[in-house]
C-alpha positions as CSV (number, residue, x, y, z in Angstrom):
1,M,1.3,-32.4,-48.8
2,S,0.7,-34.8,-46.0
3,S,1.9,-38.4,-46.1
4,D,-1.5,-39.6,-47.3
5,G,-1.5,-37.1,-50.2
6,E,-3.9,-34.6,-48.7
7,A,-3.1,-30.9,-48.6
8,T,-2.1,-29.5,-45.2
9,N,-3.3,-26.1,-44.1
10,V,-0.1,-24.4,-42.8
11,N,-2.2,-22.0,-40.6
12,D,-3.7,-25.0,-38.8
13,S,-0.3,-26.3,-37.7
14,F,1.4,-22.9,-37.0
15,K,0.1,-19.6,-35.9
16,G,2.6,-16.8,-35.8
17,A,2.6,-14.3,-33.0
18,S,0.2,-11.4,-33.5
19,F,1.0,-7.8,-32.6
20,E,-1.7,-8.1,-29.9
21,D,-0.1,-11.2,-28.3
22,G,3.4,-10.0,-28.9
23,F,6.2,-12.6,-28.7
24,F,5.6,-13.7,-25.1
25,K,5.3,-17.3,-26.0
26,Y,8.9,-17.2,-27.2
27,L,10.0,-15.9,-23.8
28,E,8.5,-19.0,-22.2
29,D,10.0,-21.2,-25.0
30,E,13.7,-21.4,-25.6
31,R,13.3,-22.0,-29.3
32,F,15.3,-19.4,-31.4
33,A,16.9,-17.9,-28.2
34,D,20.3,-16.5,-29.0
35,S,21.3,-15.0,-25.7
36,S,20.8,-15.3,-22.0
37,L,20.4,-13.0,-19.0
38,R,21.5,-13.8,-15.5
39,V,18.9,-12.3,-13.1
40,G,19.1,-13.0,-9.4
41,G,20.9,-16.3,-9.9
42,V,18.4,-17.4,-12.6
43,T,19.4,-17.8,-16.3
44,V,16.7,-16.5,-18.7
45,P,17.0,-17.3,-22.4
46,V,16.2,-14.3,-24.6
47,H,16.1,-13.1,-28.2
48,R,18.5,-10.3,-29.0
49,I,16.4,-8.8,-31.8
50,I,13.4,-8.4,-29.5
51,L,15.3,-6.8,-26.6
52,S,17.4,-4.6,-28.9
53,S,14.3,-3.2,-30.7
54,A,12.7,-2.4,-27.4
55,S,15.6,-1.1,-25.3
56,G,18.4,1.2,-26.1
57,W,20.4,-0.3,-23.2
58,F,20.2,-3.8,-24.6
59,D,20.9,-2.7,-28.1
60,E,24.1,-1.1,-27.0
61,K,25.2,-4.1,-24.9
62,F,24.5,-6.6,-27.6
63,R,26.4,-4.6,-30.1
64,E,29.4,-4.4,-27.7
65,A,29.6,-8.0,-26.7
66,P,30.8,-10.8,-29.1
67,A,28.1,-13.3,-30.1
68,E,29.7,-16.1,-28.1
69,E,29.6,-14.0,-24.9
70,Q,26.0,-13.0,-25.0
71,I,25.2,-13.6,-21.3
72,L,24.4,-10.4,-19.6
73,T,24.1,-9.9,-15.8
74,I,21.1,-7.9,-14.7
75,D,21.4,-6.1,-11.3
76,H,17.7,-5.6,-10.7
77,P,15.5,-8.0,-8.8
78,L,13.9,-10.8,-10.8
79,S,10.5,-9.8,-9.5
80,Q,10.8,-6.4,-11.0
81,F,12.8,-7.1,-14.1
82,S,10.4,-9.9,-15.2
83,K,7.7,-7.3,-15.6
84,I,10.0,-5.2,-17.8
85,L,11.0,-8.2,-19.8
86,K,7.4,-9.2,-20.4
87,Y,6.7,-5.7,-21.6
88,M,9.6,-5.9,-24.1
89,Y,8.0,-9.1,-25.5
90,T,4.3,-8.1,-25.4
91,G,4.2,-4.3,-25.5
92,S,1.7,-4.3,-22.5
93,I,2.0,-3.9,-18.8
94,D,-0.3,-3.5,-15.8
95,L,0.5,-0.3,-13.8
96,N,-0.6,0.6,-10.2
97,G,0.4,3.2,-7.7
98,E,2.7,0.8,-5.8
99,D,5.0,-0.2,-8.7
100,V,4.8,2.6,-11.2
101,L,7.8,4.5,-9.8
102,W,10.2,1.6,-10.0
103,I,8.8,0.7,-13.4
104,L,9.6,4.2,-14.6
105,S,13.0,3.9,-13.0
106,L,13.8,0.7,-14.9
107,A,12.3,2.1,-18.1
108,S,14.7,5.1,-17.8
109,F,17.7,2.8,-17.0
110,Y,17.1,0.4,-19.9
111,R,16.0,3.3,-22.2
112,I,12.7,1.8,-23.0
113,N,11.2,5.0,-24.3
114,Q,7.6,4.0,-24.8
115,L,7.3,2.4,-21.4
116,K,8.8,5.6,-19.9
117,V,6.1,7.6,-21.7
118,I,3.3,5.2,-20.4
119,S,4.6,5.3,-16.8
120,S,5.0,9.0,-16.9
121,E,1.5,9.6,-18.1
122,Y,0.1,7.2,-15.4
123,L,2.1,9.1,-12.7
124,I,0.9,12.5,-14.0
125,N,-2.7,11.4,-13.9
126,N,-2.4,10.1,-10.3
127,I,-0.3,12.8,-8.6
128,T,-2.0,14.1,-5.4
129,R,-1.0,16.4,-2.6
130,E,-0.3,13.3,-0.5
131,N,2.3,11.8,-2.9
132,A,3.5,14.9,-4.8
133,L,6.8,15.4,-2.8
134,S,7.9,11.8,-2.9
135,T,7.0,11.5,-6.5
136,L,8.9,14.7,-7.4
137,L,12.0,13.3,-5.6
138,R,11.9,10.1,-7.7
139,A,11.0,11.9,-10.9
140,S,14.1,14.1,-10.5
141,Q,16.3,11.1,-10.1
142,M,14.9,9.6,-13.3
143,Q,14.9,12.9,-15.2
144,A,11.2,12.6,-16.0
145,Q,10.6,16.3,-16.8
146,E,6.9,16.1,-17.4
147,V,6.3,14.4,-14.1
148,E,8.5,16.9,-12.3
149,D,6.5,19.8,-13.8
150,K,3.1,18.3,-12.7
151,C,4.5,17.6,-9.2
152,V,5.7,21.2,-8.8
153,A,2.4,22.5,-9.9
154,V,0.5,20.3,-7.5
155,I,2.8,21.1,-4.6
156,A,2.5,24.9,-5.3
157,K,-1.3,24.6,-5.4
158,H,-1.6,22.6,-2.1
159,F,1.6,23.8,-0.4
160,S,-0.1,25.1,2.8
161,R,-1.7,21.7,3.3
162,I,1.4,19.6,2.3
163,I,3.6,21.6,4.6
164,D,2.1,23.8,7.3
165,A,5.0,26.3,7.6
166,S,3.4,28.2,10.4
167,M,3.0,25.1,12.6
168,G,6.5,23.8,12.0
169,S,5.4,20.5,10.6
170,D,7.8,17.8,9.5
171,V,9.5,18.9,6.3
172,T,11.8,15.9,5.9
173,E,10.6,15.1,2.4
174,L,11.0,18.7,1.3
175,N,14.6,18.8,2.7
176,R,15.5,15.7,0.6
177,L,14.7,17.5,-2.7
178,P,17.6,18.9,-4.7
179,I,18.0,22.6,-4.1
180,H,17.1,23.6,-7.7
181,L,13.7,22.0,-7.2
182,V,13.1,23.7,-3.9
183,T,14.1,27.0,-5.5
184,L,11.8,26.4,-8.4
185,I,8.8,25.7,-6.0
186,F,9.5,28.8,-3.8
187,R,9.8,31.1,-6.8
188,R,6.3,30.4,-8.1
189,D,3.8,33.2,-8.0
190,D,1.0,30.7,-7.3
191,L,2.7,29.2,-4.3
192,C,-0.1,28.7,-1.8
193,V,1.2,30.2,1.5
194,P,-0.5,32.3,4.1
195,H,2.5,34.6,4.6
196,E,6.0,35.0,3.3
197,Y,7.7,34.5,6.7
198,G,6.7,30.9,6.6
199,I,8.7,30.5,3.3
200,Y,11.7,32.3,4.9
201,S,11.6,29.8,7.9
202,L,11.5,26.8,5.5
203,V,14.4,28.2,3.5
204,C,16.5,28.5,6.7
205,H,15.5,25.0,7.8
206,Y,16.3,23.5,4.4
207,L,19.8,25.2,4.3
208,S,20.6,24.1,7.8
209,E,19.9,20.5,6.8
210,N,21.8,20.6,3.6
211,T,24.8,22.8,4.4
212,S,27.5,20.4,3.2
213,H,26.4,20.1,-0.4
214,V,25.0,23.6,-1.2
215,T,27.1,26.2,-2.9
216,R,27.1,29.9,-1.9
217,E,25.4,30.8,-5.2
218,E,22.7,28.2,-4.6
219,R,22.1,29.5,-1.1
220,D,21.7,33.1,-2.3
221,Q,19.3,31.9,-5.1
222,L,17.2,30.1,-2.5
223,Y,17.2,33.1,-0.2
224,S,16.1,35.3,-3.1
225,T,12.8,33.4,-3.5
226,V,11.4,35.1,-0.4
227,R,9.3,38.2,-1.1
228,Y,10.9,40.3,1.7
229,L,8.8,43.3,0.6
230,Y,5.7,41.6,2.2
231,L,7.3,40.9,5.6
232,S,6.4,42.9,8.7
233,D,8.9,45.3,10.1
234,A,9.7,42.9,13.0
235,Q,10.1,40.0,10.6
236,L,12.4,42.0,8.3
237,K,14.5,43.0,11.3
238,T,14.9,39.2,12.1
239,V,16.0,38.6,8.5
240,R,18.5,41.4,8.6
241,E,20.1,39.9,11.7
242,N,20.7,36.6,9.9
243,E,24.4,36.9,8.9
244,D,24.1,34.2,6.3
245,I,21.9,36.3,4.0
246,P,23.7,39.0,2.0
247,A,22.1,42.4,2.4
248,S,22.1,42.7,-1.4
249,V,19.8,39.7,-1.7
250,V,17.3,41.2,0.6
251,D,17.6,44.7,-0.8
252,A,17.1,43.5,-4.4
253,N,13.9,41.7,-3.3
254,L,12.5,44.8,-1.6
255,I,12.1,46.6,-4.9
256,G,9.3,45.6,-7.1
257,A,8.8,42.1,-5.8
258,R,5.5,40.7,-7.0
259,R,2.9,39.6,-4.5
260,R,2.0,36.0,-4.8
261,V,-1.6,35.2,-5.9
262,D,-4.2,35.4,-3.2
263,F,-3.7,32.6,-0.7
264,A,-6.4,30.0,-1.2
265,I,-6.8,26.5,0.1
266,S,-7.9,24.1,-2.6
267,L,-10.7,21.8,-1.5
268,E,-11.3,19.6,-4.5
269,Y,-14.3,17.3,-5.1
270,L,-13.5,13.6,-5.5
271,N,-16.7,11.9,-4.5
272,D,-19.8,12.6,-2.5
273,F,-19.1,13.5,1.1
274,D,-15.4,12.7,0.9
275,E,-13.0,14.4,3.4
276,N,-12.0,17.2,1.0
277,G,-15.1,19.4,1.5
278,L,-15.3,22.9,3.1
279,F,-17.4,21.8,6.2
280,C,-15.1,18.9,6.8
281,Y,-12.1,21.2,6.6
282,I,-13.5,23.7,9.0
283,G,-14.7,21.0,11.4
284,T,-11.2,19.5,11.6
285,K,-9.3,22.8,11.5
286,G,-7.7,21.8,8.3
287,G,-7.1,18.2,9.3
288,K,-5.2,19.2,12.5
289,E,-7.9,18.0,14.9
290,G,-10.6,15.3,15.0
291,W,-14.0,16.2,13.5
292,V,-16.4,18.4,15.5
293,N,-19.5,20.0,14.0
294,P,-18.3,23.5,13.0
295,F,-21.8,25.0,13.7
296,V,-21.7,23.6,17.3
297,K,-18.3,25.2,17.8
298,G,-19.4,28.5,16.4
299,R,-17.1,28.4,13.4
300,I,-20.0,28.8,11.0
301,R,-23.7,29.7,11.2
302,L,-26.6,27.8,9.8
303,N,-30.1,29.2,9.3
304,S,-33.4,28.3,7.6
305,S,-36.7,29.8,6.6
306,S,-38.5,27.6,9.2
307,V,-38.3,24.3,11.0
308,E,-40.8,21.4,10.7
309,K,-38.7,18.6,12.2
310,G,-35.1,17.7,12.9
311,N,-32.1,19.8,13.9
312,I,-30.4,22.0,11.4
313,T,-27.0,21.0,12.7
314,S,-27.5,17.4,11.5
315,I,-26.9,18.4,7.8
316,L,-23.2,18.7,8.7
317,E,-23.0,15.5,10.8
318,H,-22.6,12.9,7.9
319,T,-25.2,10.8,9.7
320,K,-28.7,9.8,8.6
321,K,-30.7,12.5,10.4
322,E,-33.2,14.5,8.5
323,F,-34.0,18.2,8.6
324,W,-37.2,19.6,7.3
325,T,-38.6,23.1,6.8
326,M,-42.3,23.8,7.0
327,D,-44.5,23.2,4.0
328,V,-44.1,26.8,2.8
329,P,-43.2,28.1,-0.7
330,S,-39.7,29.5,-1.2
331,S,-38.3,27.6,1.7
332,W,-34.5,28.0,2.1
333,L,-31.4,26.8,4.0
334,Q,-28.4,29.0,4.5
335,V,-24.8,28.8,5.7
336,N,-22.7,31.8,6.8
337,L,-18.9,31.3,6.8
338,G,-18.3,34.4,8.8
339,S,-16.3,37.6,8.1
340,T,-13.0,35.8,8.2
341,R,-13.7,33.5,5.2
342,S,-14.8,33.6,1.6
343,F,-15.2,30.7,-0.8
344,I,-15.2,30.2,-4.6
345,I,-17.4,27.2,-5.1
346,N,-17.0,24.7,-8.0
347,H,-18.9,21.7,-6.7
348,Y,-21.5,20.9,-4.1
349,T,-23.2,17.8,-2.7
350,I,-26.6,17.2,-1.1
351,Q,-28.0,14.1,0.7
352,H,-31.8,13.4,0.7
353,G,-33.5,12.1,3.8
354,G,-35.0,8.7,4.5
355,T,-38.5,7.3,4.3
356,I,-41.1,8.5,6.8
357,G,-44.8,8.2,7.4
358,S,-47.2,5.3,7.2
359,M,-47.0,2.5,4.6
360,A,-50.2,3.9,2.9
361,W,-48.6,7.3,2.7
362,L,-45.4,5.9,1.3
363,T,-47.3,4.0,-1.4
364,V,-49.1,7.1,-2.5
365,T,-46.0,9.3,-2.5
366,G,-43.6,6.9,-4.1
367,G,-41.9,5.7,-0.9
368,T,-38.2,6.5,-0.9
369,K,-38.6,9.5,-3.2
370,A,-40.9,11.3,-0.8
371,D,-40.4,15.1,-0.6
372,A,-37.1,15.0,-2.5
373,L,-35.7,18.2,-3.9
374,R,-36.7,18.8,-7.5
375,N,-36.7,22.5,-8.2
376,W,-34.2,24.8,-6.5
377,V,-31.4,27.3,-6.9
378,L,-28.0,27.5,-5.2
379,Q,-27.1,31.1,-4.4
380,G,-24.1,33.0,-3.1
381,S,-23.9,36.3,-1.2
382,N,-21.6,38.5,0.8
383,D,-24.2,40.5,2.7
384,G,-27.1,38.1,3.1
385,K,-29.4,40.5,1.1
386,N,-28.2,40.4,-2.5
387,W,-28.0,36.9,-3.8
388,T,-26.4,35.6,-7.0
389,V,-27.7,32.4,-8.6
390,L,-24.8,29.9,-9.0
391,R,-26.8,27.0,-10.3
392,R,-30.5,26.4,-11.2
393,H,-32.2,23.1,-11.0
394,V,-35.5,22.4,-12.8
395,N,-37.2,19.0,-12.2
396,D,-33.9,17.6,-11.2
397,L,-34.3,13.8,-10.5
398,S,-30.9,13.2,-9.1
399,L,-32.1,12.6,-5.6
400,N,-34.3,9.5,-6.1
401,S,-34.0,7.1,-3.1
402,A,-33.7,7.1,0.7
403,W,-30.5,8.8,1.8
404,S,-29.4,9.2,-1.8
405,T,-26.6,11.7,-2.6
406,A,-25.8,13.7,-5.7
407,S,-23.2,16.3,-6.6
408,W,-23.2,19.1,-9.2
409,A,-20.5,21.2,-10.7
410,I,-20.6,25.0,-10.6
411,Y,-19.3,26.5,-13.8
412,N,-17.7,30.0,-14.3
413,C,-17.9,31.1,-10.7
414,S,-14.9,33.3,-10.0
415,T,-16.4,35.4,-7.1
416,P,-15.7,34.4,-3.5
417,Y,-18.8,34.4,-1.3
418,S,-19.2,34.2,2.4
419,Q,-22.8,32.9,2.4
420,F,-24.6,30.2,0.4
421,R,-28.2,29.4,0.2
422,I,-30.4,26.5,-1.1
423,L,-33.7,28.2,-2.2
424,Q,-36.5,25.8,-3.2
425,N,-38.5,27.6,-5.9
426,G,-40.9,24.9,-6.9
427,H,-42.6,21.8,-5.6
428,N,-40.6,18.8,-4.3
429,S,-41.2,15.2,-5.6
430,S,-44.4,14.9,-3.5
431,S,-45.8,18.2,-4.8
432,N,-45.2,19.8,-1.4
433,N,-43.0,22.8,-0.3
434,F,-41.1,21.0,2.4
435,L,-37.3,21.4,2.0
436,S,-36.0,18.0,3.2
437,I,-32.3,17.4,3.5
438,S,-29.9,15.4,5.6
439,G,-26.5,16.4,4.3
440,W,-24.7,19.3,2.5
441,E,-21.1,19.9,1.5
442,L,-19.3,22.5,-0.6
443,Y,-16.0,22.2,-2.7
444,G,-13.8,24.9,-4.2
445,H,-11.2,27.4,-3.0
446,L,-11.2,28.8,0.5
447,Y,-9.8,32.2,1.4
448,E,-9.2,32.9,5.1
449,K,-8.1,36.0,7.0
450,E,-5.8,35.4,10.0
451,T,-7.3,35.6,13.4
452,S,-6.0,34.6,16.8
453,D,-6.7,30.9,16.2
454,G,-7.1,31.1,12.4
455,Y,-10.8,30.2,12.6
456,A,-14.1,32.1,12.8
457,S,-15.6,32.5,16.2
458,P,-19.3,33.2,16.9
459,E,-18.9,37.0,16.8
460,H,-17.5,36.6,13.2
461,C,-20.7,34.9,12.1
462,K,-23.2,37.7,12.5
């Protein structure tokens, strides 16, 4: 009852913390605090029951220390620990690529199991070939097994692009890994390497950089990851001359060693005309050089059924330049990767052209949608005569404005092809037979045969 005799609604004067809001308001309010933390020279009042329920580390510390000595010193920076403390009070946290590793580290240290799960899942979903090695190193330090497993799989899949063994690229990050992880990576059947001698060279380099803290047994285990059976005679002779490798290790690997899966470079689609596509890869020699049009350099060949306007090379230039075939039924555009390459496609991207013609013509034809692809098939071939339909498009409205782009997935394609063709098998958006296009890119898995420079030359593209 209030002083004037009227009933008081308790819920109007006090609202308890909801599960959604957590108990964060009590972190900012010293009421009911029964302990303190010393973090970077700052004293932070806390509630033992909340921290103990969230953290195995705090539960243990509070059980050990007498109630009158409940001031714990935290050795982590306040800027980092404050995020962890807020999570323990609220059950929520904002993660990003810059701080997730140290959040996982602190979650492991303070034994905050749910935060460790959340951080691990975030990392697993954001591991790329660019960060896989550094993430693996941190994950191993924090004993985050699921993150380790995903990193190892990504490294194996993209190994030739992460570390170009044949070119002697910087392998500092690889050399920093514990030897059991390097051994695990090199043992994989799906390790993406062009030749075994590159692995042997990396093994020798790793051991030379880690001599002081590697046992004899660990050295032999790492040497045994090389598939010596698939070295050339000259390479095997060099291995035999290495006195650090026991002959028994080499001999054991010469009998029945499995060949690794066919070497393929993974070129995965992320977004339209990103830098992961096949033509971008060939044009930059795998990212080793600045971009040059691979057709101009003779690394691939382009062809079309006819030419109405534009230059066919422009479809690889990533610029707003149109190429048109003549107004003829069954018009087509074709790329030949050459005899040194084959490609298993799983995505492809097309860019439409811009607006052309008079304003009256644009009004009649729908302006920016003029002569856009609507009915076509994407085909693959290995001889330029027999073609397999990889995807069929019927009245596809994806390309619907000037310079618009669209991408499509290719499902269940497991055959590598050396030639691809866009064949228009119906009218375009203006009921014409012009095949109008200003950009084309392919994504998937590239297989390359070794040549003098590793890339197709004009004579390979016949």
